[in-house]
PLY file of the C-alpha trace (Angstrom):
ply
format ascii 1.0
element vertex 402
property float x
property float y
property float z
element edge 401
property int vertex1
property int vertex2
end_header
-2.87 126.24 381.21
-3.54 123.88 384.13
-6.16 124.10 386.83
-5.43 123.39 390.50
-6.62 119.83 390.01
-4.09 119.30 387.24
-6.65 119.20 384.42
-6.05 121.17 381.27
-8.32 124.13 380.78
-8.79 125.83 377.46
-7.54 129.44 377.43
-9.68 132.21 376.08
-8.47 132.14 372.52
-10.65 134.65 370.73
-9.78 137.17 368.09
-11.81 140.14 366.97
-10.33 140.83 363.54
-9.66 144.55 363.10
-11.54 146.22 360.30
-8.60 147.30 358.19
-8.79 150.87 356.89
-7.60 149.72 353.50
-10.47 147.23 353.33
-13.37 149.49 354.22
-12.81 152.85 352.69
-9.31 154.10 353.36
-8.44 153.58 349.70
-11.51 155.56 348.64
-10.78 158.36 351.12
-7.10 158.36 350.20
-7.89 158.57 346.50
-10.34 161.40 347.06
-7.78 163.38 349.07
-5.13 162.76 346.42
-7.48 163.80 343.60
-8.60 166.99 345.36
-5.05 168.04 346.26
-3.65 167.14 342.85
-6.45 169.02 341.08
-5.93 172.16 343.18
-2.19 172.13 342.59
-2.57 171.37 338.90
-4.91 174.33 338.43
-2.49 176.57 340.31
0.57 175.44 338.36
-1.16 175.36 334.97
-2.41 178.89 335.54
1.06 180.14 336.43
2.69 178.25 333.56
0.06 179.49 331.11
0.88 183.14 331.75
4.10 182.98 329.66
2.01 181.75 326.72
0.57 185.24 326.45
4.01 186.20 325.15
3.38 183.97 322.12
0.61 186.33 321.08
2.55 189.54 321.53
5.83 188.28 320.08
6.29 189.45 316.50
9.41 187.40 315.70
8.42 183.97 314.38
11.65 182.13 315.36
11.34 183.26 318.98
7.65 182.38 318.97
8.53 178.81 317.96
11.42 178.56 320.42
9.31 180.08 323.17
6.51 177.56 322.59
9.06 174.73 322.80
10.52 176.14 326.02
7.09 176.49 327.64
6.25 172.91 326.62
9.50 171.57 328.10
8.99 173.52 331.31
5.37 172.35 331.64
6.36 168.72 331.07
9.04 168.90 333.74
6.65 170.55 336.18
3.96 167.96 335.46
6.35 165.08 336.11
7.49 166.62 339.41
3.88 167.12 340.46
2.80 163.61 339.50
5.79 162.00 341.23
4.62 163.56 344.50
1.14 162.04 344.21
1.81 158.85 342.28
0.65 155.74 344.19
3.63 153.70 345.36
5.99 156.59 344.80
9.61 156.27 345.89
12.20 158.84 346.97
14.34 157.86 343.99
11.53 158.68 341.55
10.88 161.98 343.28
14.56 162.92 343.05
14.65 162.10 339.35
11.52 164.17 338.73
12.95 167.10 340.67
16.21 166.94 338.69
14.23 166.80 335.45
12.21 169.85 336.47
15.34 171.80 337.34
16.83 170.86 333.96
13.64 171.95 332.20
13.71 175.27 334.06
17.31 175.89 333.03
16.55 174.95 329.41
13.63 177.38 329.34
15.84 180.40 330.06
17.38 180.78 326.58
14.19 179.61 324.86
11.55 181.65 326.69
13.70 184.52 327.95
13.49 186.66 324.76
9.78 185.83 324.25
7.76 189.04 324.41
10.61 190.90 326.09
11.28 193.22 323.16
10.21 196.73 324.14
8.82 195.33 327.39
5.75 193.80 325.71
5.46 190.84 328.10
7.58 189.37 330.93
7.25 185.75 329.82
10.14 184.20 331.75
9.28 186.16 334.89
6.09 184.11 335.09
8.04 180.88 334.61
10.33 182.05 337.40
7.25 182.56 339.59
6.21 178.98 338.81
9.68 177.77 339.84
9.43 179.60 343.16
5.89 178.28 343.60
7.22 174.74 343.17
9.57 175.07 346.16
7.38 172.74 348.32
7.90 170.05 345.65
11.62 170.62 345.16
13.17 171.88 348.37
13.10 170.47 351.90
14.10 172.96 354.54
14.42 176.74 354.67
18.04 176.97 353.37
17.18 175.14 350.16
14.04 177.24 349.70
16.02 180.46 350.09
18.55 179.27 347.51
15.78 178.51 344.99
14.18 181.94 345.52
17.46 183.82 345.19
18.52 181.93 342.05
15.12 182.33 340.40
14.98 186.08 341.11
18.57 186.51 339.93
17.91 184.64 336.68
14.71 186.62 336.13
16.57 189.92 336.61
19.31 188.70 334.28
16.80 187.74 331.58
15.19 191.19 331.85
18.54 192.97 331.58
19.75 190.84 328.66
16.54 191.31 326.63
15.79 194.91 327.42
12.86 194.22 329.74
11.96 195.90 332.98
14.17 194.46 335.72
11.90 195.64 338.51
8.84 194.18 336.81
10.53 190.81 336.34
11.75 190.71 339.94
8.34 191.68 341.36
6.54 189.01 339.34
9.03 186.26 340.12
9.47 187.08 343.80
5.98 188.33 344.68
3.75 186.00 342.67
6.16 183.09 343.21
6.22 183.51 346.98
2.43 183.65 347.11
2.23 180.44 345.06
4.80 178.76 347.28
2.82 179.56 350.43
-0.47 178.30 348.97
1.08 175.20 347.41
3.08 174.51 350.56
-0.12 174.34 352.58
-1.69 171.93 350.10
1.36 169.69 349.87
1.93 169.80 353.64
-1.62 168.61 354.28
-1.20 165.89 351.66
1.98 164.60 353.28
0.18 164.49 356.62
-2.50 162.32 354.99
0.19 159.98 353.66
1.91 159.78 357.04
-1.40 159.08 358.78
-2.19 156.27 356.35
1.27 154.75 356.75
0.90 154.95 360.53
-2.47 153.20 360.39
-1.03 150.45 358.21
1.90 150.01 360.60
-0.43 149.84 363.61
-2.61 147.28 361.84
0.42 145.10 361.05
1.65 145.44 364.63
-1.76 144.50 366.03
-1.90 141.45 363.75
1.60 140.37 364.80
0.77 140.79 368.49
-2.42 138.79 368.02
-0.52 135.98 366.31
1.99 135.93 369.17
-0.80 135.83 371.75
-2.53 133.02 369.93
0.75 131.10 369.69
1.31 131.50 373.44
-2.23 130.31 374.17
-1.80 127.26 371.93
1.50 126.50 373.65
-0.17 126.72 377.06
-2.99 124.53 375.80
-0.91 121.75 374.23
2.49 122.03 375.87
1.75 119.78 378.85
-0.12 117.11 376.86
2.57 116.93 374.18
5.28 116.62 376.84
3.38 113.74 378.48
2.86 112.07 375.10
6.59 112.30 374.37
7.50 110.77 377.75
4.98 107.94 377.39
6.17 107.23 373.85
9.76 106.95 375.17
8.57 104.62 377.95
6.64 102.46 375.47
9.74 102.19 373.32
11.77 100.90 376.26
9.04 98.48 377.43
8.33 97.00 373.99
11.12 94.36 374.10
10.41 93.23 377.69
6.75 93.89 378.55
4.34 93.92 375.60
1.29 94.22 377.89
2.47 97.44 379.53
3.59 98.71 376.13
0.01 98.28 374.91
-1.28 100.21 377.93
1.12 103.07 377.26
0.12 103.12 373.57
-3.55 103.31 374.55
-2.77 106.19 376.95
-0.85 107.99 374.20
-3.83 107.58 371.88
-6.19 108.98 374.52
-3.98 111.99 375.19
-3.57 112.69 371.47
-7.33 112.52 370.92
-7.88 114.85 373.88
-5.31 117.33 372.58
-6.89 117.27 369.12
-10.31 117.95 370.60
-8.94 120.89 372.58
-7.29 122.34 369.48
-10.56 122.14 367.56
-12.40 123.84 370.40
-9.75 126.55 370.58
-9.84 127.21 366.83
-13.64 127.35 366.92
-13.49 129.94 369.70
-10.77 131.80 367.81
-12.87 132.10 364.71
-16.02 133.20 366.52
-16.23 136.98 366.36
-18.32 138.98 368.79
-20.86 141.11 366.91
-20.74 143.91 369.49
-16.97 144.27 369.14
-17.22 144.22 365.36
-19.97 146.86 365.40
-17.79 149.09 367.56
-14.89 148.76 365.09
-17.15 149.41 362.10
-18.68 152.48 363.75
-15.21 153.90 364.37
-14.08 153.29 360.78
-17.25 154.78 359.28
-16.90 157.93 361.35
-13.23 158.18 360.37
-14.34 158.06 356.73
-16.80 160.92 357.28
-19.96 158.81 357.57
-22.22 159.64 360.50
-23.03 156.23 361.96
-25.66 155.34 364.56
-25.62 151.84 366.06
-28.61 150.59 368.04
-28.20 147.42 370.11
-30.46 145.66 372.58
-29.63 146.10 376.26
-29.34 142.36 376.84
-26.47 140.12 375.74
-26.49 138.94 372.15
-26.78 135.19 371.58
-23.83 133.34 370.11
-25.66 132.91 366.82
-25.28 136.67 366.23
-21.67 136.05 365.17
-23.05 134.68 361.89
-24.07 138.26 361.03
-20.48 139.54 361.09
-19.73 138.68 357.42
-22.88 140.57 356.40
-21.75 143.59 358.41
-18.31 143.54 356.81
-19.72 143.22 353.30
-22.22 146.03 353.89
-19.53 148.33 355.29
-17.08 147.58 352.49
-19.66 148.21 349.77
-20.84 151.38 351.50
-17.40 152.94 351.54
-16.13 151.68 348.22
-19.18 151.88 346.00
-21.36 154.66 347.45
-21.23 158.20 348.74
-22.96 157.62 352.03
-23.10 160.42 354.56
-25.37 158.76 357.15
-25.75 155.15 358.23
-27.83 153.35 360.83
-27.24 149.80 362.06
-30.06 148.24 364.09
-29.73 144.87 365.83
-32.81 143.33 367.44
-33.26 140.05 369.28
-36.73 138.56 369.12
-37.94 135.11 370.15
-36.44 132.78 367.61
-34.12 135.09 365.66
-31.55 137.87 365.58
-32.13 140.60 362.99
-29.64 143.20 361.73
-30.67 146.09 359.44
-28.02 148.30 357.81
-29.35 151.46 356.11
-27.36 154.18 354.34
-28.16 157.19 352.15
-25.37 156.65 349.61
-27.12 154.66 346.90
-24.70 153.96 344.08
-25.60 154.81 340.51
-26.02 151.13 339.85
-27.29 149.49 343.03
-26.68 145.74 343.39
-29.61 143.57 342.55
-30.70 140.53 344.44
-28.70 138.30 342.13
-25.35 140.05 342.67
-22.44 137.82 343.68
-21.90 139.48 347.06
-25.50 139.09 348.22
-25.76 135.63 346.75
-22.61 134.53 348.58
-23.93 135.93 351.86
-27.31 134.29 351.30
-25.67 130.93 350.68
-23.51 131.33 353.77
-26.38 132.25 356.08
-28.60 129.58 354.53
-26.27 126.98 356.05
-27.45 128.09 359.51
-31.03 128.85 358.46
-30.51 132.60 358.02
-31.62 135.02 355.29
-30.29 138.15 353.56
-32.31 140.69 351.60
-31.56 144.07 350.00
-33.86 146.97 349.25
-32.71 149.92 347.10
-35.05 152.90 347.12
-34.55 156.54 346.07
-32.05 157.95 348.53
-31.56 154.84 350.69
-30.17 151.33 350.54
-31.15 148.78 353.18
-29.59 145.40 353.86
-31.43 143.06 356.23
-30.04 139.82 357.63
-31.53 137.34 360.09
-30.31 134.18 361.81
-32.44 131.82 363.88
-31.89 131.39 367.60
-32.82 128.05 369.18
-35.48 128.38 371.85
0 1
1 2
2 3
3 4
4 5
5 6
6 7
7 8
8 9
9 10
10 11
11 12
12 13
13 14
14 15
15 16
16 17
17 18
18 19
19 20
20 21
21 22
22 23
23 24
24 25
25 26
26 27
27 28
28 29
29 30
30 31
31 32
32 33
33 34
34 35
35 36
36 37
37 38
38 39
39 40
40 41
41 42
42 43
43 44
44 45
45 46
46 47
47 48
48 49
49 50
50 51
51 52
52 53
53 54
54 55
55 56
56 57
57 58
58 59
59 60
60 61
61 62
62 63
63 64
64 65
65 66
66 67
67 68
68 69
69 70
70 71
71 72
72 73
73 74
74 75
75 76
76 77
77 78
78 79
79 80
80 81
81 82
82 83
83 84
84 85
85 86
86 87
87 88
88 89
89 90
90 91
91 92
92 93
93 94
94 95
95 96
96 97
97 98
98 99
99 100
100 101
101 102
102 103
103 104
104 105
105 106
106 107
107 108
108 109
109 110
110 111
111 112
112 113
113 114
114 115
115 116
116 117
117 118
118 119
119 120
120 121
121 122
122 123
123 124
124 125
125 126
126 127
127 128
128 129
129 130
130 131
131 132
132 133
133 134
134 135
135 136
136 137
137 138
138 139
139 140
140 141
141 142
142 143
143 144
144 145
145 146
146 147
147 148
148 149
149 150
150 151
151 152
152 153
153 154
154 155
155 156
156 157
157 158
158 159
159 160
160 161
161 162
162 163
163 164
164 165
165 166
166 167
167 168
168 169
169 170
170 171
171 172
172 173
173 174
174 175
175 176
176 177
177 178
178 179
179 180
180 181
181 182
182 183
183 184
184 185
185 186
186 187
187 188
188 189
189 190
190 191
191 192
192 193
193 194
194 195
195 196
196 197
197 198
198 199
199 200
200 201
201 202
202 203
203 204
204 205
205 206
206 207
207 208
208 209
209 210
210 211
211 212
212 213
213 214
214 215
215 216
216 217
217 218
218 219
219 220
220 221
221 222
222 223
223 224
224 225
225 226
226 227
227 228
228 229
229 230
230 231
231 232
232 233
233 234
234 235
235 236
236 237
237 238
238 239
239 240
240 241
241 242
242 243
243 244
244 245
245 246
246 247
247 248
248 249
249 250
250 251
251 252
252 253
253 254
254 255
255 256
256 257
257 258
258 259
259 260
260 261
261 262
262 263
263 264
264 265
265 266
266 267
267 268
268 269
269 270
270 271
271 272
272 273
273 274
274 275
275 276
276 277
277 278
278 279
279 280
280 281
281 282
282 283
283 284
284 285
285 286
286 287
287 288
288 289
289 290
290 291
291 292
292 293
293 294
294 295
295 296
296 297
297 298
298 299
299 300
300 301
301 302
302 303
303 304
304 305
305 306
306 307
307 308
308 309
309 310
310 311
311 312
312 313
313 314
314 315
315 316
316 317
317 318
318 319
319 320
320 321
321 322
322 323
323 324
324 325
325 326
326 327
327 328
328 329
329 330
330 331
331 332
332 333
333 334
334 335
335 336
336 337
337 338
338 339
339 340
340 341
341 342
342 343
343 344
344 345
345 346
346 347
347 348
348 349
349 350
350 351
351 352
352 353
353 354
354 355
355 356
356 357
357 358
358 359
359 360
360 361
361 362
362 363
363 364
364 365
365 366
366 367
367 368
368 369
369 370
370 371
371 372
372 373
373 374
374 375
375 376
376 377
377 378
378 379
379 380
380 381
381 382
382 383
383 384
384 385
385 386
386 387
387 388
388 389
389 390
390 391
391 392
392 393
393 394
394 395
395 396
396 397
397 398
398 399
399 400
400 401
C-alpha cells in the first residue's frame, strides 16, 4: 500500500488463529457421541439377536441345535460388522457397502440353519426374531423408503415361509418379524439419524476451518504483495539501470547499487515488522474463540476481562490459554470454567479454573507446564498450577513495563 506522499505503509497484517474444534475437544466430544450411540445400538441389536438363542434351550434335536448355534453366530457376526462399519473412524462408503452385503449374506445363510430351530410343535419362533433384527437394521442397510419397504416385505415373507415349512405359527412369526422389527427400526433409525447429523456437523466444521485458513492465507498473500510489490518493482528497475550504466558510468552504477541496497534493507525491515504483527494474537479475540468452543463442548464458561484495553504483552498469555483449554477438553470432564484476566500496575494476570480435575492431575514438573514456564520466562512471566479436590487452577502472569 502507498500513502498520499508516496511512502510505503505497512498494512494491518494480523491473524487470530481459529481454535480448531479438533484441537480443543471435538475429538473427545465426537468419541463420546460415537460411544454412546454405538452402545445403545449394540444393546438393542444384541438383545434382538439373543432372542433366537432361547430356541437352543427348547430344541431337542442335537443336530439342529448345533446348526442353529452356527447360524446365530454367523448372523451376529454379520450384524456386528455392519454396525461397526457405520461407526468406524475413517469409514468409507465402500467399506459400508461390503459390510451391508456381508450382513445380507449372513441373513440368507441363517434361514436354513436357524429356521428349524425350536419350530417343532411351535416351541419357539427362533428365525422370526432374526427377521425382526433384519428389519430393525434397515437404517444401516437401506437408504430411502422404497428400499426399506423391500427389506420389510422380504423379511416378513421369509419369516412366514420358515413358519410354514417347519410347522410353526405363521401369524406368530409375521407379528414378531413385522411388529418387533418395525419398532426396532424406528428406534434405531432415530439413533443412527442423530449420529449421521453429528458426523455431518463435524465435517462441516472441518470444511469451514479449512476455508477460513485458505482465505486467511490469501489475505496475507495480498497484504504482502501490497507491502513489497512497489519496492521490488523499483529494485528491479534500478538493477536494470545499473546493468546498463556499468560499462559507461561506474560512479552512477555505484549510486544505483547503493539505492538498491537501501530499498532491499527497507523491504526486509517491513517484512519483519509485518510477520511480527501477523504472529501477535490478540488475547481478547482468542478468549472469545475459546469461550465459544467450550460452550459448544458443553462446558459453561465465564470470561471476566477488565474494561480497559489490554496491553500488548497480554498476547504472551495466549499459548497458556490454548494449553489450558486443550487439556481441559481432552483430559478432564469439566462442566464449568472461569477465566479471569486482570491488569495491575506492572503485570497482566490470567487465572483459568475448571471443575473437571482428571484422575491424575499434572504436577508442576509435567512437560506442558514446564514448556509454558520456559516460554514465559523468556519475557519475565510465570506459570503455576494448583490441583485441589474438585478444581484445577492455572495461573499465568507477564510483566508490563511501566
